[in-house]
C-alpha positions as CSV (number, residue, x, y, z in Angstrom):
1,M,0.0,0.0,0.0
2,K,1.4,3.4,-0.9
3,S,2.0,5.9,1.9
4,F,-0.5,8.7,2.0
5,P,0.9,12.3,2.3
6,D,-1.7,13.8,4.6
7,E,0.2,13.4,7.9
8,V,3.9,13.8,8.6
9,E,6.4,14.7,11.3
10,I,9.1,17.2,10.6
11,T,11.8,19.1,12.5
12,V,12.1,22.9,12.2
13,R,15.1,24.9,13.4
14,G,15.4,28.6,13.6
15,G,18.7,30.1,12.5
16,N,21.4,30.7,15.0
17,G,22.2,34.3,16.0
18,G,25.3,35.8,14.7
19,A,28.3,36.3,17.0
20,G,29.1,39.8,18.3
21,S,32.3,41.4,17.2
22,V,35.4,42.3,19.2
23,S,36.8,45.4,17.6
24,F,38.4,48.7,18.5
25,L,38.2,52.0,16.6
26,R,41.6,52.8,15.1
27,S,42.6,56.0,13.5
28,R,45.8,57.9,12.9
29,H,45.2,60.1,15.9
30,K,43.7,57.4,18.1
31,P,45.8,54.2,17.9
32,Q,43.9,52.8,20.9
33,G,40.4,53.9,20.3
34,R,37.2,52.9,21.9
35,P,35.6,49.4,21.5
36,D,33.3,49.4,18.5
37,G,32.3,45.8,18.0
38,G,28.7,45.5,16.7
39,T,26.0,43.0,17.7
40,G,25.4,40.0,15.6
41,G,22.2,39.6,13.5
42,N,19.3,37.5,14.7
43,G,18.7,34.1,13.1
44,G,15.9,33.6,10.7
45,E,12.5,32.3,11.8
46,V,10.7,29.3,10.4
47,I,7.1,30.1,9.3
48,L,4.5,27.9,7.8
49,E,2.3,29.6,5.2
50,A,-1.0,28.3,3.8
51,S,-0.8,28.1,0.0
52,S,-3.6,27.3,-2.4
53,G,-1.0,26.0,-4.8
54,S,-0.3,22.9,-2.6
55,R,-2.8,20.0,-2.2
56,T,-0.9,17.4,-0.2
57,L,2.0,17.1,2.2
58,S,4.1,15.3,-0.3
59,L,6.9,17.9,0.0
60,F,7.6,16.6,3.6
61,K,7.9,13.0,2.5
62,R,11.2,14.0,0.7
63,R,12.4,16.5,3.2
64,K,12.1,16.2,7.0
65,I,14.4,18.9,8.4
66,F,14.0,22.6,7.7
67,Q,16.7,25.0,8.9
68,A,16.6,28.8,8.6
69,D,19.7,30.8,7.9
70,K,21.8,32.1,10.7
71,G,22.4,35.8,11.4
72,G,25.5,37.6,10.3
73,R,28.5,38.5,12.6
74,G,28.6,41.9,14.1
75,Q,31.0,44.3,12.4
76,S,33.4,47.0,13.5
77,R,32.2,50.6,13.7
78,D,29.2,49.4,15.7
79,R,27.6,47.8,12.7
80,H,24.9,45.3,13.3
81,G,25.2,41.9,11.7
82,K,22.6,41.1,9.0
83,N,19.5,39.3,10.3
84,G,18.8,35.9,8.8
85,P,15.9,35.8,6.4
86,P,12.8,33.9,7.5
87,L,12.3,30.5,6.0
88,I,8.7,30.4,4.6
89,I,7.4,26.8,4.1
90,P,4.2,26.5,2.0
91,V,1.6,24.0,3.3
92,P,-1.9,23.1,1.9
93,L,-5.0,24.9,3.1
94,G,-6.4,22.9,5.9
95,T,-3.1,22.0,7.5
96,L,-3.3,21.4,11.3
97,V,-0.1,21.7,13.3
98,Y,0.4,19.6,16.5
99,H,2.9,18.9,19.1
100,P,3.8,15.2,18.2
101,E,3.8,13.9,21.8
102,T,1.2,15.9,23.7
103,R,-1.1,16.3,20.6
104,E,-1.5,20.0,21.5
105,L,-2.9,21.9,18.6
106,L,-0.5,24.7,17.8
107,G,-2.4,26.2,14.9
108,E,-4.6,25.8,11.9
109,L,-3.8,27.2,8.4
110,L,-7.0,27.5,6.6
111,Q,-6.9,30.7,4.5
112,P,-4.5,31.5,1.7
113,G,-1.5,33.5,3.1
114,E,-2.3,32.6,6.7
115,R,1.0,32.1,8.6
116,L,2.2,30.3,11.7
117,L,5.5,31.0,13.4
118,V,6.9,27.5,14.4
119,A,10.5,28.2,15.3
120,K,12.1,31.4,16.5
121,G,15.6,32.5,15.4
122,G,18.3,32.9,18.0
123,R,19.3,36.4,19.1
124,G,22.5,37.9,17.9
125,G,25.4,38.1,20.4
126,K,26.3,41.6,21.7
127,G,29.6,43.1,20.5
128,N,32.3,44.3,22.9
129,A,31.0,47.9,22.5
130,H,28.0,46.8,24.6
131,F,30.1,45.9,27.6
132,V,32.0,49.2,28.2
133,S,31.6,50.5,31.7
134,S,33.4,52.7,34.2
135,R,35.3,49.7,35.4
136,L,35.8,48.0,32.1
137,R,37.1,50.5,29.5
138,S,38.4,48.0,26.9
139,P,36.5,44.7,26.9
140,R,38.1,42.2,24.7
141,F,35.2,39.8,24.5
142,A,31.8,39.5,22.9
143,Q,28.8,37.2,23.1
144,P,28.3,34.3,20.8
145,G,24.9,34.2,19.1
146,E,22.1,32.2,20.7
147,K,21.0,28.9,19.1
148,G,17.8,29.0,17.1
149,E,14.7,27.2,18.5
150,E,14.3,23.6,17.4
151,R,10.9,21.9,17.4
152,R,9.4,18.7,16.3
153,L,6.0,19.1,14.6
154,R,3.2,16.9,13.4
155,L,1.4,18.2,10.3
156,E,-2.0,16.8,9.5
157,L,-4.1,17.7,6.5
158,Q,-7.9,18.2,6.5
159,I,-9.0,18.7,2.9
160,L,-11.2,21.8,2.6
161,A,-13.9,20.7,0.2
162,D,-17.5,21.7,-0.3
163,V,-18.7,18.1,-0.8
164,G,-17.4,14.9,0.6
165,L,-18.2,11.5,-1.1
166,V,-18.4,8.8,1.6
167,G,-19.1,5.1,1.1
168,A,-17.8,1.6,1.4
169,P,-14.9,0.3,-0.8
170,N,-16.1,-0.2,-4.4
171,A,-19.3,1.7,-3.9
172,G,-18.4,3.6,-7.1
173,K,-17.2,6.8,-5.5
174,T,-14.3,7.3,-7.9
175,T,-16.4,6.7,-10.9
176,L,-19.1,9.1,-9.6
177,L,-16.5,11.8,-9.0
178,K,-15.3,11.4,-12.5
179,A,-18.8,11.6,-13.8
180,L,-19.6,14.8,-11.9
181,T,-16.3,16.6,-12.4
182,A,-13.2,16.5,-14.6
183,S,-11.3,14.4,-12.1
184,R,-8.8,11.9,-13.5
185,A,-8.9,9.7,-10.4
186,R,-7.9,6.1,-10.7
187,V,-10.8,3.5,-11.0
188,G,-10.5,-0.2,-10.2
189,D,-12.6,-3.3,-9.2
190,F,-10.8,-4.0,-5.9
191,P,-11.0,-2.6,-2.4
192,F,-9.0,0.5,-1.6
193,T,-8.4,1.5,-5.2
194,T,-8.3,5.0,-3.8
195,L,-5.4,5.3,-1.3
196,S,-5.7,9.1,-0.9
197,P,-8.6,11.6,-1.1
198,Q,-9.3,12.6,-4.7
199,L,-10.4,16.1,-5.6
200,G,-12.6,17.3,-8.5
201,A,-14.3,20.6,-9.4
202,L,-17.9,20.8,-10.3
203,T,-18.4,23.8,-12.6
204,G,-21.5,25.4,-14.0
205,E,-22.5,27.9,-16.6
206,V,-24.0,30.5,-14.4
207,V,-21.7,30.3,-11.3
208,Q,-18.2,31.6,-11.0
209,E,-16.9,29.5,-8.2
210,P,-16.8,25.8,-8.7
211,L,-17.8,23.3,-6.0
212,I,-14.8,21.3,-4.8
213,L,-15.7,17.6,-4.3
214,A,-13.5,15.2,-2.3
215,E,-13.8,11.5,-2.5
216,I,-12.9,9.9,0.8
217,P,-11.4,6.4,0.7
218,G,-13.7,3.6,1.5
219,L,-14.9,3.0,5.1
220,I,-15.0,-0.5,6.6
221,P,-16.2,-1.6,10.1
222,G,-13.6,-0.4,12.6
223,A,-12.4,2.5,10.4
224,H,-12.6,4.9,13.4
225,L,-10.2,2.6,15.2
226,G,-7.7,2.7,12.3
227,K,-8.8,-0.5,10.5
228,G,-8.4,-0.5,6.8
229,L,-7.4,3.0,5.8
230,G,-8.8,4.2,9.1
231,H,-9.5,7.5,10.8
232,R,-6.7,9.2,8.8
233,F,-9.3,9.6,6.1
234,L,-12.4,10.2,8.3
235,R,-11.0,13.5,9.4
236,H,-11.2,14.9,5.8
237,I,-15.0,15.0,6.0
238,K,-15.0,17.2,9.1
239,R,-14.9,20.4,7.1
240,T,-17.1,19.5,4.2
241,R,-20.3,21.4,3.8
242,L,-22.3,18.6,2.4
243,L,-21.9,14.8,2.3
244,L,-22.8,12.5,-0.5
245,M,-23.4,9.1,1.0
246,V,-22.7,6.6,-1.8
247,I,-24.3,3.2,-1.6
248,D,-23.8,0.3,-4.1
249,L,-27.4,-0.4,-4.8
250,S,-26.6,-3.7,-6.6
251,G,-25.2,-5.1,-3.4
252,V,-28.2,-4.1,-1.2
253,D,-30.3,-6.7,0.4
254,P,-33.9,-5.6,-0.2
255,E,-34.9,-7.2,3.1
256,Q,-32.4,-5.0,5.0
257,P,-32.0,-2.0,2.6
258,L,-30.6,0.4,5.2
259,A,-27.8,-1.9,6.4
260,P,-25.0,-0.3,4.3
261,L,-26.0,3.2,5.5
262,K,-26.1,2.1,9.1
263,L,-22.5,0.8,8.8
264,L,-21.3,4.1,7.4
265,E,-23.1,6.1,10.0
266,A,-21.8,3.9,12.9
267,E,-18.2,4.6,11.8
268,M,-18.8,8.3,11.3
269,D,-20.5,8.6,14.7
270,A,-17.8,6.8,16.5
271,F,-15.2,9.2,15.0
272,D,-17.2,12.4,15.5
273,P,-20.8,12.5,16.6
274,G,-21.2,15.9,15.0
275,L,-20.9,14.3,11.5
276,A,-24.5,12.9,11.9
277,L,-25.8,16.5,11.8
278,R,-24.0,17.3,8.5
279,P,-26.4,17.9,5.6
280,R,-26.3,15.0,3.1
281,L,-27.7,13.6,-0.1
282,M,-28.1,9.8,-0.6
283,V,-26.8,8.4,-3.8
284,L,-27.8,4.8,-4.7
285,N,-25.3,3.9,-7.4
286,K,-24.9,1.1,-10.0
287,I,-28.5,0.9,-11.1
288,D,-27.1,-0.5,-14.4
289,L,-26.2,-3.7,-12.6
290,L,-29.7,-4.3,-11.1
291,P,-31.7,-7.4,-12.1
292,A,-35.1,-6.8,-13.7
293,D,-37.0,-7.9,-10.6
294,F,-35.0,-5.8,-8.1
295,P,-37.5,-3.7,-5.9
296,R,-35.7,-0.4,-6.6
297,D,-38.7,1.8,-5.6
298,T,-39.1,0.0,-2.3
299,V,-35.4,0.5,-1.4
300,V,-35.5,4.2,-2.5
301,R,-38.5,4.8,-0.2
302,A,-36.6,3.2,2.7
303,Y,-33.8,5.7,2.3
304,E,-36.1,8.7,1.7
305,G,-37.9,7.6,4.9
306,R,-34.7,8.7,6.8
307,G,-35.4,12.3,5.7
308,W,-32.7,12.6,3.0
309,R,-33.1,13.3,-0.7
310,T,-32.2,10.2,-2.5
311,F,-30.9,9.8,-6.1
312,T,-30.5,6.6,-8.1
313,V,-27.7,6.8,-10.6
314,S,-25.3,4.9,-12.7
315,A,-21.9,6.7,-12.5
316,K,-20.7,4.4,-15.2
317,S,-23.4,5.0,-17.8
318,G,-24.3,8.5,-16.7
319,A,-27.9,7.8,-15.8
320,G,-29.3,10.2,-13.2
321,I,-26.0,12.2,-13.0
322,E,-27.5,15.4,-14.4
323,A,-30.2,15.5,-11.8
324,L,-27.7,14.8,-9.0
325,R,-25.5,17.6,-10.4
326,E,-28.3,20.1,-10.3
327,A,-29.2,19.0,-6.7
328,L,-25.6,19.6,-5.6
329,W,-25.7,23.2,-6.9
330,A,-29.1,23.8,-5.2
331,E,-28.1,22.3,-1.9
332,A,-24.7,24.1,-1.8
333,A,-26.3,27.4,-2.5
334,R,-28.4,27.3,0.6
335,L,-25.8,26.0,3.0
336,E,-23.7,28.1,5.3
337,P,-20.2,28.8,3.8
338,E,-18.3,27.1,6.7
339,P,-19.3,24.0,8.7
340,E,-19.0,23.8,12.4
341,T,-15.7,22.0,13.4
342,D,-16.1,21.5,17.1
């Protein structure tokens, strides 16, 4: 199974401060002038910045340590050393920053350009000019620069999507995402074809902003405990405005039509009870595989009886997709722009 770049631990180090200078002012008329050693520059800070140009944490799979530049040495004639520039690290929107051991949330980066200081640079050392006193006229020492702050961080990504597609493995979520959007997500006939959330944009003729859809990898019993692909994917639906609950209708037992839905709801509720309150649409997929005698209307009524709008579609053939697409636009238009996350 491929590793999924939505959680990673990294080390960040602020730059060390520059050393202070030991220097004395020399001139033709003052061969033994006053101390004039300047203070060293401060080390650079390490800052995480939310960027809309980044979708995953794949950058951090290749690089684990981030070190800012050190400050410059102090100079003669009381000149301050150059401060180290900040190290700006781009991260995807929806990145959560934790202490890896205590799990303390250090910050959230949700909006483009939002920043979080994660490691301070060390202060520059004072030059010998700073230590002149009535008792010490010619100090011949200076301070070294302080070491920059070093921290271990855990980054976790919560995809910021408008709509989350949730369902069991092989419910047809990937095919549905492709049918609704221009996504090029991988499709297969075996469990866990999707090893990472897939994104697609649903565009329309009369709207300027597209709807961002995220397919969440399939849930199995015990997912909230980490089984299968586990809770690492469940967290991606916490910020979606609307859920599409995708059910493989061809695998539904007409005697127990709600069984697949109850399984999904149990996992979601165990992970976060607030997810049960999230607006949703029911999608009964794979109608192209139903036998002629399948009681489709009866099953649909069972799902509608739960109070949710229900759509029967074939993501593969395109049947029912246009009606679902229109419903998505209508539902999204009336929802609040940001879901509750507590």
